C-alpha positions as CSV (number, residue, x, y, z in Angstrom):
1,M,-12.7,4.7,45.2
2,K,-15.3,2.2,44.1
3,T,-14.0,-0.9,42.4
4,D,-15.6,-1.9,39.0
5,G,-15.2,-5.7,38.8
6,R,-16.0,-5.6,35.1
7,Q,-12.6,-4.0,34.4
8,L,-10.7,-6.9,36.1
9,H,-8.6,-9.4,34.2
10,R,-10.5,-12.7,33.6
11,K,-8.0,-14.7,35.7
12,A,-8.7,-12.3,38.6
13,L,-12.4,-12.8,38.1
14,D,-11.9,-16.6,38.4
15,V,-10.4,-16.1,41.9
16,I,-13.1,-13.6,42.9
17,R,-15.9,-16.1,42.0
18,A,-14.4,-18.8,44.2
19,L,-13.7,-16.4,47.1
20,A,-17.2,-14.8,46.9
21,L,-19.0,-18.1,47.0
22,Q,-16.9,-19.3,49.9
23,R,-17.5,-16.1,51.9
24,I,-21.2,-16.4,51.3
25,A,-21.1,-20.1,52.4
26,D,-19.3,-18.9,55.6
27,G,-22.2,-16.7,56.5
28,E,-21.5,-13.2,55.0
29,T,-24.4,-11.5,53.2
30,V,-24.6,-11.6,49.4
31,T,-24.9,-7.8,49.3
32,A,-21.7,-7.2,51.4
33,V,-19.6,-9.7,49.5
34,M,-20.6,-8.6,46.0
35,R,-20.3,-4.9,46.9
36,S,-16.7,-5.5,48.1
37,Y,-15.8,-6.8,44.7
38,G,-17.6,-4.1,42.7
39,L,-20.0,-6.6,41.1
40,C,-23.8,-6.7,40.9
41,R,-25.3,-8.7,43.8
42,T,-27.6,-10.8,41.5
43,T,-24.6,-12.1,39.6
44,V,-23.8,-14.6,42.4
45,Y,-27.2,-16.3,41.8
46,T,-26.2,-16.9,38.1
47,W,-22.9,-18.5,39.4
48,R,-24.7,-20.7,41.8
49,R,-27.2,-21.9,39.2
50,K,-24.5,-22.8,36.7
51,L,-22.5,-24.5,39.4
52,E,-25.5,-26.7,40.4
53,E,-26.5,-27.5,36.8
54,R,-23.1,-28.3,35.3
55,G,-20.5,-28.2,38.2
56,G,-16.8,-28.6,37.6
57,D,-14.9,-25.7,36.1
58,V,-18.0,-24.0,34.6
59,L,-17.2,-20.7,36.4
60,L,-13.7,-20.4,34.9
61,S,-13.4,-17.7,32.3
62,T,-12.9,-18.6,28.7
63,K,-10.9,-16.5,26.2
64,P,-13.2,-14.2,24.2
65,S,-13.8,-15.5,20.7
66,G,-13.6,-12.1,19.2
67,R,-15.2,-10.9,15.9
68,P,-16.0,-13.9,13.6
69,P,-13.9,-14.0,10.5
70,R,-15.4,-12.3,7.4
71,L,-14.2,-15.1,5.1
72,T,-14.6,-18.9,5.4
73,P,-11.6,-21.2,5.2
74,K,-12.8,-22.3,1.7
75,Q,-12.9,-18.6,0.6
76,K,-9.5,-18.0,2.0
77,A,-8.1,-20.9,0.0
78,R,-9.6,-19.4,-3.1
79,V,-7.8,-16.1,-2.4
80,V,-4.5,-18.0,-2.4
81,R,-5.3,-19.6,-5.7
82,W,-6.2,-16.2,-7.2
83,L,-2.8,-14.7,-6.2
84,N,-0.4,-17.6,-6.5
85,G,1.3,-17.2,-9.9
86,K,-1.6,-15.1,-11.3
87,D,-1.6,-11.6,-12.8
88,P,-4.3,-9.1,-11.7
89,R,-4.8,-8.4,-15.4
90,Q,-6.2,-11.9,-15.8
91,Y,-9.1,-10.7,-13.6
92,G,-9.8,-7.6,-15.6
93,F,-7.6,-5.1,-13.6
94,D,-5.4,-2.6,-15.4
95,F,-2.4,-3.0,-13.0
96,G,0.0,-5.9,-13.3
97,L,1.0,-6.2,-9.6
98,W,-1.1,-7.3,-6.7
99,T,-1.8,-4.7,-4.0
100,R,-4.0,-4.8,-0.9
101,K,-6.6,-2.6,-2.7
102,L,-6.8,-4.9,-5.7
103,V,-7.2,-7.9,-3.4
104,A,-10.0,-6.1,-1.5
105,A,-11.7,-5.2,-4.8
106,L,-11.6,-8.9,-6.0
107,V,-12.9,-10.2,-2.6
108,Q,-15.8,-7.6,-2.9
109,E,-16.5,-8.6,-6.5
110,R,-16.4,-12.4,-5.9
111,F,-17.7,-12.8,-2.4
112,G,-19.6,-9.6,-1.7
113,V,-17.5,-9.0,1.4
114,T,-15.9,-5.6,2.1
115,L,-12.5,-5.6,3.7
116,G,-10.2,-2.6,4.5
117,V,-6.6,-2.6,3.4
118,T,-5.4,-3.3,6.9
119,A,-7.7,-6.4,7.2
120,V,-6.4,-7.5,3.8
121,G,-2.9,-7.2,5.0
122,R,-3.6,-9.4,8.0
123,L,-5.4,-11.9,5.8
124,L,-2.5,-12.2,3.4
125,A,-0.1,-12.6,6.3
126,E,-2.3,-15.3,7.7
127,L,-2.2,-17.1,4.3
128,G,1.6,-17.0,4.2
129,L,1.8,-14.4,1.4
130,T,4.4,-11.6,1.7
131,P,5.1,-8.5,-0.5
132,Q,8.0,-9.4,-2.8
133,K,9.8,-7.8,-5.8
134,P,8.9,-9.9,-8.8
135,L,11.3,-11.1,-11.4
136,R,10.9,-10.1,-15.0
137,R,10.1,-12.7,-17.7
138,A,10.0,-11.8,-21.4
139,Y,7.0,-12.8,-23.4
140,E,9.4,-14.2,-26.0
141,R,10.8,-16.7,-23.5
142,D,10.3,-20.3,-24.5
143,P,9.6,-22.5,-21.4
144,E,10.2,-25.7,-23.4
145,A,13.6,-24.5,-24.5
146,V,14.5,-23.6,-20.9
147,A,13.3,-27.0,-19.6
148,R,15.3,-28.8,-22.4
149,W,18.5,-26.8,-21.5
150,E,18.1,-27.7,-17.8
151,Q,17.2,-31.3,-18.2
152,E,19.0,-32.4,-21.3
153,T,21.4,-30.0,-23.0
154,Y,23.4,-28.9,-19.9
155,P,23.6,-32.3,-18.3
156,T,25.0,-33.6,-21.6
157,L,27.5,-30.7,-21.8
158,R,28.6,-31.4,-18.2
159,R,29.3,-35.1,-19.0
160,R,31.3,-34.2,-22.1
161,A,33.3,-31.7,-20.1
162,T,34.1,-34.4,-17.5
163,R,35.2,-36.8,-20.2
164,R,37.5,-34.2,-21.8
165,G,38.8,-32.7,-18.6
166,A,37.3,-29.3,-19.7
167,A,36.3,-26.4,-17.4
168,I,32.8,-24.9,-17.7
169,F,32.5,-21.1,-17.4
170,F,29.4,-18.9,-17.7
171,L,30.1,-15.5,-19.3
172,D,28.1,-12.3,-19.4
173,E,28.6,-8.5,-19.9
174,A,27.1,-5.5,-18.0
175,G,27.2,-1.8,-17.9
176,V,27.8,0.3,-14.8
177,R,27.0,4.0,-14.3
178,S,28.1,6.4,-11.6
179,D,24.7,7.9,-11.4
180,A,22.9,4.6,-10.8
181,P,20.0,4.9,-8.3
182,L,21.3,4.9,-4.7
183,G,20.2,2.4,-2.2
184,R,17.9,3.2,0.7
185,T,18.9,4.9,3.9
186,W,17.0,6.1,7.1
187,A,16.0,9.7,7.7
188,P,13.3,11.7,9.4
189,R,9.9,11.5,7.7
190,G,9.5,14.3,5.1
191,H,13.2,15.1,5.0
192,T,14.9,13.4,2.0
193,P,18.6,12.8,2.9
194,V,21.4,14.1,0.6
195,V,24.4,12.0,-0.1
196,P,27.4,13.9,-1.6
197,T,28.7,12.3,-4.8
198,S,30.5,13.3,-7.9
199,G,28.4,15.3,-10.4
200,Q,30.5,13.9,-13.3
201,R,28.6,11.1,-15.0
202,Q,30.8,8.1,-15.8
203,S,30.0,4.8,-17.3
204,V,32.0,1.7,-18.0
205,N,31.3,-1.8,-19.3
206,A,32.6,-5.1,-17.9
207,I,32.8,-8.7,-19.0
208,S,33.3,-11.6,-16.7
209,A,33.1,-15.4,-16.5
210,V,32.5,-17.6,-13.5
211,S,32.8,-21.4,-12.9
212,P,31.0,-23.6,-10.4
213,L,34.4,-24.3,-8.8
214,G,34.8,-20.6,-7.9
215,A,37.2,-19.5,-10.6
216,F,36.6,-16.0,-12.0
217,W,37.9,-13.9,-14.9
218,Y,36.9,-10.3,-15.7
219,K,37.8,-7.2,-17.8
220,V,36.6,-3.6,-17.5
221,F,36.3,-1.6,-20.8
222,T,34.8,1.4,-22.4
223,G,32.9,1.4,-25.7
224,R,30.5,-1.1,-27.1
225,L,30.9,-4.8,-27.3
226,N,31.3,-6.1,-30.9
227,A,32.8,-9.2,-32.6
228,T,36.3,-7.6,-32.7
229,T,36.4,-6.7,-28.9
230,F,34.8,-10.0,-28.0
231,R,37.5,-11.9,-29.9
232,T,40.1,-9.8,-28.0
233,F,38.5,-10.8,-24.7
234,L,38.4,-14.5,-25.7
235,Q,42.2,-14.3,-26.4
236,A,42.8,-12.8,-23.0
237,F,40.5,-15.3,-21.3
238,L,42.4,-18.3,-22.8
239,R,45.8,-16.9,-22.0
240,R,47.8,-19.4,-19.8
241,R,44.9,-21.9,-19.7
242,R,46.0,-25.4,-20.3
243,Q,42.7,-27.3,-20.1
244,P,39.8,-26.9,-22.7
245,V,37.0,-24.5,-21.8
246,F,33.3,-24.8,-22.5
247,L,32.0,-21.2,-22.4
248,V,28.3,-20.7,-21.9
249,V,27.0,-17.4,-23.3
250,D,23.8,-15.7,-24.3
251,G,22.7,-14.9,-27.8
252,H,24.4,-11.5,-28.1
253,P,25.3,-10.7,-31.7
254,A,29.0,-10.5,-30.9
255,H,28.9,-14.0,-29.5
256,R,27.2,-15.4,-32.7
257,A,29.3,-13.4,-35.2
258,H,31.3,-15.2,-37.9
259,L,34.5,-13.6,-36.5
260,S,33.8,-15.2,-33.1
261,A,33.0,-18.6,-34.7
262,D,36.2,-18.4,-36.8
263,F,38.3,-17.7,-33.6
264,V,36.7,-20.7,-31.8
265,Q,37.3,-22.9,-34.8
266,A,41.0,-21.9,-34.9
267,Q,41.5,-23.0,-31.3
268,R,41.1,-26.7,-32.4
269,G,39.1,-27.8,-29.4
270,R,40.6,-25.5,-26.7
271,L,37.4,-23.5,-26.7
272,E,33.7,-24.2,-27.3
273,L,30.8,-21.7,-27.1
274,H,27.5,-23.0,-25.9
275,F,24.4,-20.8,-26.1
276,L,21.7,-20.4,-23.4
277,P,18.0,-20.3,-24.5
278,G,16.8,-16.9,-25.6
279,Y,15.4,-14.4,-23.1
280,A,16.6,-16.5,-20.1
281,P,19.3,-14.5,-18.3
282,D,18.2,-16.1,-15.0
283,L,19.9,-19.3,-16.2
284,N,23.3,-17.6,-16.1
285,P,25.0,-17.5,-12.6
286,D,27.2,-14.6,-13.9
287,E,24.1,-12.4,-13.6
288,F,24.5,-12.7,-9.8
289,V,28.0,-11.2,-10.2
290,W,26.5,-8.0,-11.6
291,N,23.7,-8.0,-9.0
292,H,26.2,-8.2,-6.2
293,L,28.3,-5.5,-7.9
294,R,25.4,-3.1,-8.1
295,Q,24.1,-3.8,-4.6
296,K,27.5,-3.7,-2.8
297,G,29.4,-1.4,-5.1
298,V,28.8,2.1,-6.4
299,T,25.2,2.3,-5.2
300,K,26.2,1.6,-1.6
301,T,29.4,3.7,-1.6
302,P,29.0,6.6,-4.1
303,L,32.0,7.9,-6.0
304,R,34.1,10.4,-4.1
305,Q,35.2,13.6,-5.8
306,N,37.5,12.9,-8.8
307,E,37.3,9.2,-8.2
308,S,37.4,7.0,-11.3
309,L,34.5,4.6,-11.9
310,H,36.8,2.4,-14.0
311,V,39.1,2.1,-11.0
312,R,36.2,1.5,-8.6
313,V,34.7,-1.3,-10.7
314,E,38.1,-2.9,-11.2
315,A,38.6,-3.0,-7.4
316,D,35.0,-4.3,-6.8
317,L,35.6,-7.2,-9.3
318,A,39.0,-7.9,-7.8
319,A,37.3,-8.3,-4.4
320,I,34.7,-10.7,-5.9
321,K,37.5,-12.7,-7.5
322,A,39.3,-13.1,-4.2
323,D,36.1,-14.4,-2.4
324,R,35.7,-18.0,-3.7
325,K,33.0,-18.7,-1.1
326,L,31.0,-15.8,-2.5
327,L,31.5,-17.0,-6.1
328,R,30.3,-20.5,-5.3
329,S,27.2,-19.0,-3.5
330,F,26.0,-17.6,-6.9
331,F,25.4,-21.2,-7.9
332,N,23.0,-21.8,-5.0
333,A,20.2,-19.6,-6.4
334,P,17.1,-21.6,-7.4
335,S,17.2,-20.4,-11.0
336,V,20.7,-21.9,-11.5
337,A,20.4,-25.0,-9.2
338,Y,20.3,-27.2,-12.4
339,I,24.1,-26.6,-12.8
340,L,25.0,-28.5,-9.6
341,N,22.3,-31.1,-9.7
C-alpha cells in the first residue's frame, strides 16, 4: 500500500525530513528516498533551500494557526460590556434575557459579522460568561434604601444588640404546596419520566426565624397570616427566652399592624421589630431556609400515598433546626454578607 506522507503527524514529518536529507547526503537518490516516504521528490529541494537560507530549526513543523478569529480583542471586550449587567431590551430587543441568538443578532448589527449560535457559545465561554438563572429585582426597589440598611441601619442595630445583650433574628413566612414543580431527573430523550405522587393537593404555610449564631425557630400552620396569628406566633417565639430579641422582618401588613405594635410595646424592651427595606427579600437570610426546603424537600421526594404535607414540612424544618452548620451557611450568601461584616 502506498504511503501518503501528507497524512502523517507533523512530529513524524520532522523526523522524516531529517532522515531524508541524511539518506540523500549518504548517496541515495532523491527519487528513491522521497518515494519511500510517500512525498513528492521536488519537496526535498524546498527543504534544502530553506536550510541553506535560514538554517537552525527552520524545517521543524509549527502548529497550524487555524481560522483567524472573526472578532478583534477590542470587539470582544465590547461584547462583554454589552452583556454585563445589561438587559437586551436596552438594545431594542423584545426579550429580557440574553440568548446566543440575541448575541449573534447584536454582533451582526454592530459589527457586520455573522456568527452561528455554536460560535457564539464558544465566544461567550472564552469571555468567561456562563448561562445562569437570574435573580428577580422589583422595579419598586430603592437601591439607596438598601445601601443605607447595609451600611448604616443594620450596623447600628448590631451595636445596640451587643450593648443590650440582645439576640438578632431574621423572620419570614412562606407557603408550601404538594403539587410544586418537581426537580429534574434523567430519562431517555423523548420519553418524559413519570413519578408516582399523591393526587390530593395539599398546602400549608410556615413561619420561621434564624439567627447568625445558628439558632432557629419555626411553626407550620394553615390559613392566612394576619395580625392576630402573627401576635400568637410572637408569643410562642418569646416563650422561655430570657434575653431581649431584635426581630428583623419585612413590610407584611401583619408585621406593621397596630395589634402587633401594641404587643411589642407591652413587652417593655423584650422584643423589638426592625423592618427591612421594601422589595428586598434577598437581604433576609431566612429566605434561604425556604429555598433549601423547596430544593431538598417535597420537590425532591414527592409525597407518598396518604402522606400529610403538614407532617412532612414539620420534619423538614426539624432537620434544618438540627443542622447548625447548615443554618450558619445561609449567612454566607453574597446578598446577606453585610450581616457578618
